[in-house]
C-alpha positions in Angstrom: -20.9 -30.9 -20.7 -19.2 -28.3 -18.6 -15.5 -28.8 -18.5 -13.0 -28.0 -15.8 -11.6 -25.2 -18.1 -15.0 -23.6 -18.5 -15.6 -23.6 -14.7 -12.1 -22.2 -14.2 -12.7 -19.4 -16.8 -16.0 -18.5 -15.1 -14.3 -18.4 -11.7 -11.4 -16.2 -13.0 -13.9 -13.7 -14.6 -15.9 -13.5 -11.3 -12.8 -12.9 -9.1 -11.2 -10.3 -11.4 -14.5 -8.4 -11.9 -14.0 -6.2 -8.9 -10.6 -5.1 -10.2 -12.2 -4.1 -13.5 -15.0 -2.2 -11.8 -12.7 -0.3 -9.6 -10.2 0.4 -12.4 -12.9 1.7 -14.8 -14.6 3.6 -12.1 -11.3 5.4 -11.5 -11.3 6.5 -15.1 -14.6 8.3 -14.7 -13.3 9.9 -11.4 -10.1 11.1 -13.2 -12.0 12.6 -16.0 -14.5 14.3 -13.6 -11.6 15.8 -11.6 -10.9 18.1 -14.6 -14.1 20.0 -13.8 -12.9 20.9 -10.2 -11.6 24.4 -10.8 -14.8 25.6 -12.3 -16.8 24.1 -9.4 -14.8 25.6 -6.6 -14.8 29.0 -8.3 -18.6 29.0 -8.4 -18.6 28.1 -4.6 -16.1 30.9 -3.8 -18.4 33.5 -5.4 -21.1 32.6 -2.9 -18.7 33.0 0.1 -17.8 36.7 -0.1 -19.3 37.6 3.3 -16.7 38.2 6.0 -16.1 35.4 8.5 -17.3 35.6 12.1 -14.8 33.2 13.6 -16.6 30.3 15.4 -15.1 28.3 18.2 -12.7 25.6 16.9 -11.0 22.7 18.6 -7.8 21.3 17.2 -7.3 17.6 18.1 -3.8 16.2 17.6 -3.7 12.4 17.6 -0.5 10.9 19.0 0.9 7.5 19.7 4.6 7.1 20.3 5.5 10.0 18.0 8.6 11.3 19.9 10.3 12.7 16.7 7.4 14.8 15.5 5.0 15.6 18.3 6.6 19.0 19.2 6.5 20.1 15.6 2.8 19.2 15.4 1.9 21.2 18.6 3.9 24.2 17.4 2.1 24.1 14.0 -1.3 24.0 15.7 -0.4 27.0 17.9 0.9 28.9 14.9 -2.4 28.8 13.1 -3.7 32.3 12.5 -6.9 32.4 14.5 -8.2 34.3 17.5 -6.9 32.7 20.7 -10.2 33.2 22.5 -11.9 31.1 19.8 -9.3 28.3 19.6 -8.8 25.2 21.8 -6.0 22.7 21.3 -6.2 19.1 22.6 -3.4 16.6 22.3 -5.0 13.1 22.4 -2.0 11.0 23.4 -2.0 7.2 23.9 1.8 7.0 24.0 3.7 4.3 25.9 7.2 5.9 25.4 8.8 9.3 26.1 6.3 11.0 23.7 3.9 11.7 26.6 6.6 13.6 28.5 7.8 15.5 25.4 4.2 16.5 24.6 3.4 17.4 28.2 6.4 19.8 28.4 5.5 21.4 25.0 1.9 21.8 26.2 3.1 23.7 29.3 5.2 25.9 27.1 2.3 26.8 24.7 -0.1 27.2 27.7 2.3 29.9 29.1 1.8 31.8 25.9 -1.9 32.2 26.6 -3.4 29.3 24.5 -6.2 27.1 25.7 -4.3 23.8 25.3 -4.4 20.5 27.2 -3.1 17.0 26.9 -5.5 14.1 27.3 -3.5 11.0 28.0 -4.8 7.4 28.3 -2.8 4.7 30.0 -4.6 1.9 28.1 -5.2 2.3 24.3 -8.7 1.0 24.2 -10.3 1.4 20.8 -7.1 2.6 19.2 -7.3 6.0 17.5 -11.1 6.0 17.3 -11.2 5.5 21.1 -8.7 8.4 21.6 -10.8 10.7 19.4 -14.0 9.8 21.2 -12.3 10.4 24.5 -11.0 13.8 23.3 -14.6 14.7 22.2 -15.6 14.9 25.9 -13.3 17.8 26.4 -14.0 19.8 23.2 -15.5 23.3 23.3 -15.5 24.1 19.6 -18.3 23.9 17.1 -15.8 22.6 14.6 -13.0 20.1 14.9 -9.7 20.3 13.1 -8.2 16.8 13.2 -4.5 16.5 12.6 -2.0 13.7 12.9 1.2 14.2 14.8 3.3 14.4 11.5 1.0 16.9 9.8 1.8 20.6 9.5 -1.3 22.6 8.7 -0.8 26.0 7.1 -1.3 29.1 9.2 -4.3 30.2 7.2 -6.1 26.9 7.1 -9.0 27.9 9.3 -9.6 31.4 7.9 -9.6 30.0 4.4 -11.6 26.8 5.0 -14.3 27.8 7.5 -16.3 29.9 5.0 -16.9 26.7 3.0 -18.9 25.3 6.0 -21.7 27.7 5.1 -22.5 25.3 2.3 -23.6 22.8 4.9 -20.8 20.3 4.5 -20.1 17.8 7.3 -16.4 17.9 6.7 -13.7 19.5 4.6 -10.7 17.6 3.5 -7.4 19.2 2.3 -4.8 18.4 -0.3 -2.1 16.1 1.3 1.4 17.4 0.7 4.7 15.7 1.4 7.5 16.9 3.7 10.0 14.4 2.4 8.7 13.4 -1.0 12.2 13.2 -2.6 13.9 11.4 0.3 14.2 8.2 -1.6 12.3 6.2 -4.3 9.9 4.8 -1.7 8.8 8.2 -0.6 8.3 9.3 -4.2 6.2 6.3 -5.0 4.2 6.6 -1.8 3.6 10.3 -2.5 2.4 9.5 -6.0 0.0 6.9 -4.7 -1.4 9.4 -2.1 -1.7 12.0 -4.9 -3.8 9.6 -7.0 -5.9 8.0 -4.3 -6.6 11.1 -2.2 -6.2 14.2 -4.4 -7.2 13.1 -7.9 -9.9 10.7 -6.8 -11.1 13.1 -4.1 -11.6 16.0 -6.4 -13.2 13.7 -9.0 -15.7 12.5 -6.4 -16.5 16.0 -5.3 -17.2 17.0 -8.9 -19.6 14.1 -9.3 -21.2 14.8 -5.8 -20.5 11.3 -4.7 -19.1 10.1 -1.3 -15.4 10.2 -0.6 -13.2 9.6 2.5 -12.0 12.5 4.5 -8.3 12.7 5.1 -7.5 11.4 8.6 -4.2 13.3 8.6 -5.9 16.7 8.5 -9.6 17.5 8.0 -12.2 20.0 9.4 -15.4 18.5 10.8 -18.6 19.8 12.2 -18.9 18.6 15.8 -22.7 18.4 15.9 -22.7 16.1 12.8 -20.0 13.9 14.4 -22.2 13.7 17.5 -25.3 12.9 15.5 -23.7 9.7 14.0 -22.3 8.6 17.3 -18.7 9.6 16.8 -16.1 7.0 15.7 -16.6 3.3 16.0 -14.1 1.9 18.6 -11.5 -0.6 17.5 -11.8 0.2 13.8 -8.4 0.5 12.1 -9.4 3.3 9.7 -11.2 5.9 11.7 -11.6 8.3 8.7 -13.3 5.8 6.4 -15.5 4.6 9.3 -16.8 8.1 10.1 -17.1 8.9 6.4 -19.4 5.9 5.9 -21.6 7.1 8.8 -21.8 10.7 7.6 -22.6 10.0 4.0 -25.1 7.2 4.7 -26.9 9.6 7.0 -27.3 12.0 4.1 -24.4 14.4 4.9 -21.9 15.6 2.4 -18.2 16.7 2.3 -15.9 18.8 0.2 -12.3 18.6 -0.9 -10.2 21.9 -1.0 -7.3 21.5 -3.4 -5.9 24.9 -2.7 -5.0 24.2 0.9 -2.0 21.8 1.2 -1.2 20.0 4.5 2.3 18.5 4.5 2.9 15.1 6.2 5.8 12.6 6.5 5.9 9.8 3.9 7.4 6.4 5.1 10.9 5.8 3.7 10.6 2.0 4.1 8.5 0.0 1.6 7.7 -2.5 4.4 6.1 0.3 6.5 4.1 1.4 3.5 2.9 -2.1 2.9 2.0 -2.7 6.5 0.1 0.6 6.6 -1.9 -0.4 3.4 -2.6 -3.8 4.9 -4.0 -2.0 8.0 -6.2 0.1 5.8 -7.3 -3.1 4.0 -8.2 -4.7 7.3 -10.1 -1.6 8.3 -12.0 -1.7 5.0 -13.0 -5.2 5.8 -14.3 -4.0 9.2 -16.2 -1.2 7.6 -17.7 -3.6 5.1 -18.9 -5.8 8.0 -20.2 -2.8 10.0 -21.6 -0.5 7.3 -22.4 -2.2 4.0 -25.9 -3.3 4.9 -26.6 0.1 6.5 -25.4 1.9 3.4 -27.8 -0.1 1.2 -30.7 0.4 3.7 -30.0 4.2 3.8 -32.0 6.8 1.9 -29.1 8.1 -0.3 -29.2 7.6 -4.0 -28.3 4.4 -5.8 -25.2 5.9 -7.3 -24.1 7.1 -3.9 -24.6 3.7 -2.4 -22.5 2.1 -5.1 -19.7 4.6 -4.7 -19.7 4.5 -1.0 -19.5 0.7 -1.2 -16.5 0.9 -3.5 -14.7 3.0 -0.8 -14.8 -0.1 1.5 -14.5 -3.0 -0.9 -11.4 -1.9 -2.9 -9.3 -4.8 -1.4 -11.4 -7.2 -3.5 -9.3 -6.0 -6.4 -6.2 -7.4 -4.7 -7.9 -10.7 -4.0 -9.0 -10.9 -7.7 -5.5 -10.2 -8.9 -4.0 -12.7 -6.5 -6.4 -15.5 -7.5 -6.1 -14.9 -11.2 -2.3 -14.8 -11.3 -2.0 -17.8 -8.9 -4.4 -20.0 -10.9 -2.9 -18.9 -14.2 0.6 -19.7 -13.0 -0.5 -23.1 -11.6 -2.4 -23.8 -14.8 0.9 -23.7 -16.7 2.2 -26.5 -14.5 -1.0 -28.7 -14.4 -2.0 -28.2 -18.0 -5.2 -26.0 -17.7 -5.6 -24.2 -20.9 -7.9 -21.4 -19.9 -5.9 -19.9 -17.0 -2.6 -19.2 -18.8 -4.3 -18.4 -22.1 -6.4 -15.8 -20.4 -3.2 -13.7 -19.9 -2.4 -14.2 -23.5 -5.9 -13.3 -24.8 -5.8 -10.0 -26.7 -9.3 -9.0 -25.5 -8.4 -9.6 -21.8 -5.1 -7.8 -22.1 -6.8 -4.9 -23.8 -9.3 -4.6 -21.0 -6.4 -4.5 -18.6 -4.3 -2.2 -20.7 -7.0 0.6 -21.1 -7.3 1.4 -17.4 -3.5 1.0 -17.0 -2.9 3.7 -19.6 -5.5 6.0 -18.1 -4.0 5.5 -14.6 -0.6 6.2 -16.0 -1.9 9.5 -17.5 -3.5 10.2 -14.1 -0.1 9.9 -12.6 1.3 12.5 -15.0 -1.7 14.7 -14.1 -1.0 14.2 -10.4 2.7 15.1 -10.8 1.6 18.3 -12.6 -0.8 19.2 -9.7 2.2 18.9 -7.3 4.7 20.7 -9.5 6.9 17.6 -9.9 9.1 17.0 -12.9 8.1 14.0 -15.0 11.7 13.1 -16.0 12.7 13.0 -12.4 9.9 10.5 -11.6 10.3 8.1 -14.6 11.4 5.2 -12.4 8.6 6.0 -10.0 6.0 5.8 -12.8 7.4 2.4 -13.8 7.6 0.9 -10.4 4.4 2.2 -8.9 2.0 -0.5 -10.5 4.3 -3.3 -9.3 4.5 -1.8 -5.8 0.7 -2.0 -5.6 0.6 -5.6 -6.9 3.3 -6.7 -4.4 0.9 -5.7 -1.6 -1.8 -8.2 -2.8 -1.2 -10.9 -0.3 -1.0 -8.6 2.7 -4.1 -6.6 1.6 -6.2 -9.7 0.8 -5.5 -11.5 4.1 -5.9 -8.4 6.1 -9.2 -7.6 4.4 -10.6 -11.1 5.1 -9.5 -10.7 8.7 -11.4 -7.5 9.1 -14.4 -8.7 7.2 -14.9 -11.8 9.4 -13.6 -10.2 12.6 -10.7 -12.6 13.0 -8.9 -10.1 15.3 -6.9 -7.0 14.5 -3.5 -5.6 15.0 -2.8 -1.9 14.9 0.4 -1.1 12.9 1.6 2.4 13.7 3.5 3.8 10.7 6.8 5.0 12.1 7.5 8.7 11.8 11.2 9.8 11.9 11.0 13.6 11.7 12.4 13.6 8.1 12.3 16.7 6.0 13.2 16.9 2.3 16.3 14.7 2.0 17.4 15.4 5.5 17.1 13.1 8.5 17.8 9.4 9.2 15.5 6.5 10.0 18.1 3.8 10.7 18.3 2.7 14.3 15.2 4.5 15.3 12.4 2.0 14.7 12.6 -1.5 13.4 9.7 -3.4 11.8 9.8 -7.0 12.9 8.8 -10.0 11.0 5.2 -11.3 11.6 3.3 -14.4 10.4 2.2 -12.5 7.3 5.8 -11.7 6.5 6.8 -15.4 6.5 3.8 -16.2 4.3 4.8 -13.4 1.9 8.4 -14.8 1.8 7.2 -18.3 0.9 4.9 -16.9 -1.7 7.6 -14.7 -3.2 10.0 -17.6 -3.6 7.2 -19.6 -5.3 6.4 -16.6 -7.6 10.0 -16.4 -8.6 10.0 -20.0 -9.7 6.6 -19.7 -11.5 7.8 -16.5 -13.3 10.4 -18.7 -15.0 7.8 -21.2 -16.0 5.6 -18.4 -17.4 8.4 -16.9 -19.5 9.3 -20.3 -20.8 5.7 -20.7 -21.9 5.7 -17.3 -23.7 3.3 -15.8 -21.1 5.3 -12.6 -20.6 2.6 -10.5 -19.0 2.0 -13.1 -16.3 5.7 -13.7 -15.9 6.5 -10.0 -15.4 3.9 -9.7 -12.7 5.2 -12.8 -10.8 8.8 -11.6 -11.2 7.9 -8.1 -9.9 6.1 -9.6 -6.8 9.1 -11.9 -6.1 11.7 -9.1 -6.4 9.9 -6.3 -4.5 8.7 -8.6 -1.7 12.2 -9.9 -1.0 13.6 -6.5 -1.2 11.0 -5.0 1.2 11.5 -7.8 3.8 15.3 -7.4 3.6 15.0 -3.6 4.1 12.9 -3.7 7.3 
């Protein structure tokens, strides 16, 4: 006879399976990334011919970015490229003074002989994808350099990257860098997460010739390929992942250039980081609803289908962690033996520990790639895993909303014009409480109580996770 504990064990294994698949897949990507230097050198040897500069359009996306929009326009105009081959479009949906600031800056750059214009929309239909599709109507270039308003592309970005397009890529993505990495511990932890998820994973996927997501903050795309797949899907919250799904499922490919760094501003508030990740999770749910069946009906290889699917199903790992820890904690109270004992089982803990160790080593590798001192980031290395787990509720609920189309809410990550350790965010933007925040508050308080129960029952691994969720969630809500 099947007991309740047996059913519970089966349920826990099923719900935590995505977390294991994603974690162990990341191990292969990390190992593969070590082959990147050899691969890019082989490509460079084929690109010795001089470049005949094609027409390029730079599109700067802007929505209420008063503190950084001028800097972005100046950076675009400073790119070393023939003026007669370059067009700059500011795709602005702002509802504050950003539009006026951008308009004045555009006039200034226009007077210097640049082909530059601002395309402003009174209503933000379709969010950023809608703004990009609208900007496409005015583009003249064969290639599109997309940059966010906080991005500062290097002056040689076009001259160094355009030769790679001879390889037939649909897009080129660049190494994200950090203007204010050392501003506080949040920016350091955020930067490390980006280094892992964009750079290390990106170059690993390139080495294995499997799909990856282009960087929405700064990437170079072929316009005709964008047109072929119908541009961006309106109202999707992650325009980059949406278009990446379309391009790869249609048989196109992309490439990641590690040697070109594009600095951007990292959020100094953990709540902003968490809301941004939740928006990405909701967008992943939308992409899963829109593209998963199309991916599996496409003509790309089985491995590419699996890897492209993993790019839009990653929030399932958050759901698995949330379900497993919740049931395990409640099992301590109601007497279920399987749930709490699972977190004490040496085999289960070993299966969790192996990817945790590899990811920790990947963090060291990422710090090395960015020239960061390990000793100066010890607390970041320790806190990073708990930062990720504290986002589980926000990510899970947001993913489910996106998957079933329960409505969407665009959260704009505030940009404050920070640089290094300079600048201030206080009093500029305030992140208000929402329904999800109150749910997190209640869950955090419950987790705090359950962590005590776990420690009293010798379940230290479970208790530590619950305690970390309690502490970081309360802290983030307080520091809004």
